[in-house]
N, C-alpha and C positions, 0 to 999 in steps of 0.2 A: 640639651634639646636642640640648640641651634646647630650643633655639629650634625645631629641626626637629620635635621631638615635639609642642610646643605648636601649631605651625602645622598639623601633621597632624590634631590633635584638633579645631582650629578648622575645618579643611576638612571633617572628618567631620560636625560639627554643621551646617555650612552646607549640605552635601549632604543631610543628613536634613531640614533646614528646607525645602529646595527640594522634596524628595519629599513632605513633609507638605503643602506648599502645593498641589502638583499633585494629591495625593489629595483635598484639601479642595475644590479647584475641580471635580474629577471628580464628587464627591458632590453638590455644589451643582447642577451641570448635570444630573445624573441626576434630582434632585428636580424641576427645571424641566421636563425631558422627561416625567416622570411626570404633572405637572400638565397639560401639553398633551394627553397621551393621555387623562387622566381627563375633561377638558372635551370632547374629541372623542367619547368614549363617552357622555357626558351628552347631547350633541346627537343622537347616533344613536339613543339610547333614548327621546328626548323624544316624547310622543304627538302633538304638534302637527303637523298637515299643512296647509301654506299653501293657501288657496283665495282667489284674487284677486276672486272674485265674492261671496264670503260673509263675508270677514273685513275688519275695519277696517284702513285703510291704515297707521295708526300701529302696529298690532300686527304687520303684515307687515314694516314697516320695522325694528322691534325684532328680529324673528326674523332678518332678513337681516343686521343688524349683528352678531348673535351668530355667524352663519356666517362673515361676513367677518373677525371678530376671530380666530376659530380658524385660518383660512387665513393671516392676517397673522402670527400667532404662530409657525406652522410655518415660514413663509418667513424671519422674523427670526431664528429659532433656528439656522439653517444657518450654520456657521462660528463660532459663539460658543465662546469658550474659558474664560471666567470668568463668575461671576454678574453682574459689572458689565456685561459684554457683553450679558447677557440682560435688562437693565433694560426694554428696549422690549417684550420678550416678556411680562414680568410685567404691563405696562400693558395690552397687548392682551388677555391673559387676563382681567384685571380688568374691562375694558370689555365683553368677551363675557359674562362671568357676570352683570353687571348687566343687559345687554340681555335675557338669558334670564330673569332674575328679573322683568323688566317684562312679558315674554310670559306668565309664570305668573300674574302679578297680573291682567293683562287677561282671561285665560281664567277666572279665579276671580271676576271682578267686583270686584276690589279696586283701590284707587288705586295709582299707580306708587310703588314704594318709594323712600324718601329715600336718597340715596347720597352718601357721602363717598368720594372716590377714594383711591388710594394717595398717599403723601406726595409733595407737589409737588417737593421737593428731591431725593428719592431713593426709588424704589419699594421698595428693600430695607429701608427703615425700616418698611414695613408699611402697614396701613390708616391713613388720616388720622383724627385724633381731634378736630380743631377747625379752624374757618375763621378766618383772621386777615387783617388788612390788612398788605400788605408791598410795598415798592418796591425794585427793583434799583437799583444805583448810577446816578444820573442819569436814572432812568426814572420812569414814572408809577405811582402806587399802585394796587394791585388786591387783590381778595379771593382768597386761595388756601387750599387745604386742606393741613394739615401734620400730621405725627405729634405725639404728646404731648411728646416730648423737644424737637423743634424749636419747638413753641408756647411752651414755657417759656423757651428760649433767646432767642427773639424778644421775648418780654415783658420779659425782663431787659436788652434792648438788645444782646444778643450775636448774632453771625452763626449761621446754622443749622449743623448738623453737617457738617464738611467731607467731601465725597464726590467732587467733581470732575464730577458729572453736570450741575450747573447752573453755567454760567460767567457772569460779569458780562456784562450786555447792552451792546452798543456805544452810544455817545452821539455824535451824535444818531441817532435811529431813521430819519431821513429818507434815510439812505444805507445800507440794510441790506446785509449781506454775502450772498453767494450761498447758496442752499439747495438741497438735493437733491430730486429728483423722487421720488414714492412708488415703492418697489420698486427703487431704484437700488443697493441693497446697502450693505455697511458697509466701512469701512476703505479707501476709495478716495480718491485725491487728484486725480482727474480734474476739471478745471474745470467740465465740463458737469454733474457730479453729485456735489458735495461732500457728505459725511455730515452728517446733521442730529442734534443731540443729542436724546435721548429726552425726552419730556414727558408729563404726564398726559393720558389720552385724553379726558377730559371736564372742561374748565375751567368756571368759574362760569356761562357763558351758559346751560347746560342747566337750571340751577336758579335763575338770577338773579332771575327775576320770580315765584317761587313765593310770596313774602311780602315785605312792605315791610322795608327795612333798619332796624336798631335806631335809627339817628339820624334817621329820618323824623319831622318835626315833627307835633304833634297836629293842627294845622290842615290838614296835607297828607294825612291818611288818614282813612278812614271805613269802617265795615262795618255791615251790618244785614241785614234780612230783608224780603222783599216789595217791591212797587212803591212808589217814593217819589222825591222830588226832593232833591238834595243839592248842596252847594257845597264844593269843595276850594280852599283859599287858596294862591295862589302865594307864593313868598318875596319877590317884588317885581313890581310891575305891568308893568314893562318886560322881565321875564324869561320866556323860553319854558319849557315844562315837558314832561316825558314822563309820560303818563297810563297807568296800568295798571289794568285791570278784571278781576276774577275773578267768575264766576258758578258757583253750586253746580250748576246744571242748564242745559243748552243749549236743551232743547226749550221752545218758547213763552217764551223769555227773551232779552232784549236790553237794551242800554244806549244811550241817546242823549246826544250832546253838544248842549246847548241854548244855546250862547253867543249872546247877542243880536247880536253883530257878526260872527259866524262864518259867515253865509250859511245855506244849507240845513242841516237837521239831519243829523248823521252818525251812523252806527250802527257802533261798533266790533265789536259782536257782533250777528248778525242771525238771523232765523228759518232762513235757508237754509244755516246753518253748524252743524257739530257741535262747534265750538270753544267752550270755556268761558273763554278768556282773550284779552284784546286788549292790545297795547302800541302806543300811538300818540303821535306828537309833537303838541303843541298850541302853535302859535306865539304869541308875545306879541301881545296886542291892546289893551293899555292898561288892562285890567281886572284887578283883583287876584283875582277869583274865577273858577273854572271850574265851570260849571253842568252838572249831569248829571241824568238821570232814568232810574231803573231800572224795567224791566217784567219782573217775575218773581214767582213765589210762593215761591221758595226764597231761600237766603242769597246774599249778595254781598259783595265787598270792592273798594274803590277807593282808589288813592293816587297821589300825584305822586312818582315815583321820583327820589331825589336824583341829580343829574347826575354827582356824583363816584363814585357806586356803579353806574353803568351797566356792563354787561359789556363787556369789551374784546376786540377781534379779535386782539390781539397773541398771546395764548396759542394761539389757533386756528392761526396760521401755523406754530407749532412742534409742534402735536399732530395728532390724527387727524381733527379737524374738529368742526363744530357741527351738530346735528340738532335741529329743533324744528318747531312747527306754528303757523300764523297769523302775525299781524304781530309785528314785533320791531325794537328799536332797539339798536344796539351801537356802541361807540367804535372808531374806526380810528386807530392811533397814527401813521400816516404811513409812506410807503414803498411803492414799486410792487411788488406781489406778485400772482402769478397764482393765482386761486381758481376752483375748479370749483363752479358753482352748479347744483343739481339740485332740481327739484320732483317729488315722487313722487305727489302727488295734488292735486286742487283745480282751480280754473279759472285766472283771471288772476293773474300774478305779476310783481312788479317789485322791483328792488333799486336804491334811490335814494341819492344823496349828499344829506345835509341841510345847508342853509345855516346860518350862525350863529344866525339867528332861528328855526331848526327848520322853515322852509318847504322844500318839495321843491326839490331841485336836479337835477343831472344824473342821468339814468337809466343805471346801469351795465349793467343787464340787464333784459329784459322777455320774457315767454313766456306760454304758456297750456297748461294740462293738464300731463302728464308730459313733462319735457324736461331736457336737460343743456346748459349753456353754460360757457365759460371766460371770465372777465373779469380785468382788471388793476386793482388798487385804486389810488386817487389818491395822488399823491406827498405832498400836504399832509394833516396829521391832521384829523380831524373825526368826524362821526357818520354812520352808514349806517342806512337804514330798509328793512326787508323788508316788502313789502305782499303778503300771501298769505292765503288761507283754507284752505290745505291743508298737507300735510307737505312739508318741504324740508330740504336740507342744504347746508352750505358746507365744502369740503375743500381742502387745499393742492393746487396743480397744478404745482409746480416753478417754475423761474425764468422771468421774462418773456422 
């Protein structure tokens, strides 16, 4: 009899535990639903009215990303039963809020706000507090944004907080598992559309070239004001380099590469462009110095970006994509993946594979003006180079 009573009491508490868990999940999902509704109301009440003839393409792209993020959050929320299921919804809402903040900044004449996304390992950890270098088991190191608790754990050599949202990556990456196409839904085992684990909407690429990394050598970086000649020193005469140039003002400002053995002078930034940043590969030419000349009355910054700090395409394949403007260099970890390439403004566009010496290799995609193409990335790892003077985006397009 006593055993029966104890068993009944235990069953009662187990039942209460299940009820409390269900109530907690219901409350969590209600809060997520309220966040979706609030963001939708913010979009509806926003005073901005897009005008493709009057507004800057980058501003229009930010506004469209905010609208797309809202629609994506609504689609992803369907069928969610727990807060863990809604991780991708939280990421979409975060991406949408940031895009709308960029719209507000552009309308007010302010620079784009700096952004740290939700924690890389689990969006339920909240806003990231720090960017750290991290490598998955057997994978390449990358810069990720993590919450304060995970930053402390990684600094102490411990793994991040266990959540199950970030599984160890397969080794090697040259034979990646199948991925689901956008909008394929959740919880399906169909081979044509397997689920994709959620990931942060904006990995390092969007901010990767805003400033030089902390470990950039003194000889590889310079900043100043006005027109002048300068030299950036390679780490080795036989080593190629990725050059990054920032100008404070685009109007009547440009930078020339004046390499003696580099043929005609190249202009990463020109009069005909509204861009203030250029990212270009500079092949090895046997000289230790890369010679530049600035033509501007305002401030400028130039540096040789460390190759180990180049943004990686790897997070892009797991996330919502990469959007930027102008030229760009990024690392491809290897593996055939379908990517949707879109240019939203500008003239000529090309996506090239770079050879080991950083000279142009195969063109994966070429276009002009506004267009959309789907390409398959190379099987071997390497670097990719976007050549553009307009706004563009790369987004996952499902399995090959």
